[in-house]
VORO-618106 format. One line per field, with one value per residue (C-alpha): residue number from 1; residue in three letters; z, x, y. Coordinates in pm, whole numbers, plus 50000, padded with zeros to 5 digits. Example, Ala and Ser with C-alpha at 12.3 -4.5 7.8 and 13.67 -1.06 7.14 Angstrom:
2
pos = 1;2
code = ALA;SER
w = 50780;50714
u = 51230;51367
v = 49550;49894
//
This chain:
70
pos = 1;2;3;4;5;6;7;8;9;10;11;12;13;14;15;16;17;18;19;20;21;22;23;24;25;26;27;28;29;30;31;32;33;34;35;36;37;38;39;40;41;42;43;44;45;46;47;48;49;50;51;52;53;54;55;56;57;58;59;60;61;62;63;64;65;66;67;68;69;70
code = MET;ILE;ARG;LYS;LEU;LYS;LYS;ILE;GLU;TYR;GLU;LEU;LYS;ASN;ILE;ASP;ILE;GLN;LEU;THR;PRO;HIS;VAL;PHE;CYS;HIS;ALA;PHE;ALA;ILE;THR;SER;GLN;LEU;SER;GLY;ALA;ASP;LEU;PHE;ASP;ILE;VAL;ARG;SER;LEU;SER;HIS;ARG;LYS;MET;LYS;THR;THR;MET;ILE;TYR;LEU;LYS;LYS;PHE;PHE;ALA;ARG;LYS;GLN;HIS;VAL;MET;ASN
w = 17477;17368;17653;17555;17245;17250;17539;17183;16986;17208;17292;16893;16820;16702;16423;16112;16134;16088;16345;16145;16267;15977;16099;16445;16263;16123;16443;16609;16371;16434;16767;16805;16555;16822;17050;16939;16787;16588;16182;16138;16453;16354;16056;16249;16502;16223;16030;15729;15469;15348;15550;15221;15327;15658;15499;15322;15685;15793;15449;15571;15915;15754;15539;15836;16039;15743;15608;16070;16029;15713
u = 03438;03408;03190;02967;02953;02892;02602;02472;02522;02303;02015;01979;02061;01644;01714;01854;02141;02502;02689;02967;03198;03005;02650;02790;02919;02560;02394;02688;02580;02222;02228;02502;02220;01914;02169;02143;02538;02633;02682;03078;03101;03010;03186;03512;03401;03388;03681;03532;03697;03400;03047;02886;02975;02852;02533;02470;02475;02200;02023;01710;01735;01654;01419;01196;01216;01085;00809;00717;00746;00490
v = 58669;58342;58198;58558;58367;58058;58149;58361;58091;57825;58141;58105;57737;57698;57973;57970;58193;58206;58425;58610;58947;59062;59055;59160;59474;59515;59485;59720;59973;59938;59955;60234;60439;60292;60434;60820;60769;61041;60841;60988;60805;60462;60473;60547;60256;60005;60157;60183;60441;60539;60671;60473;60172;60187;60344;60040;59882;60077;60105;59889;60072;60404;60230;60085;60411;60649;60321;60401;60764;60800
//
């Protein structure tokens, strides 16, 4: 796992972004949604107590998706 993180960090070295567990959680939620995962499964995978918390993670994703549909 550490090797993978180091590789990602190296590949993103010219991009001004901090890789934190929180960033990975957002990426996991969005990737899961794009892959067709059920929202409840995403909530459970992230160990959120409330669906509302997961929806905050996906808010921008859903907004962009809605914008494209219009």
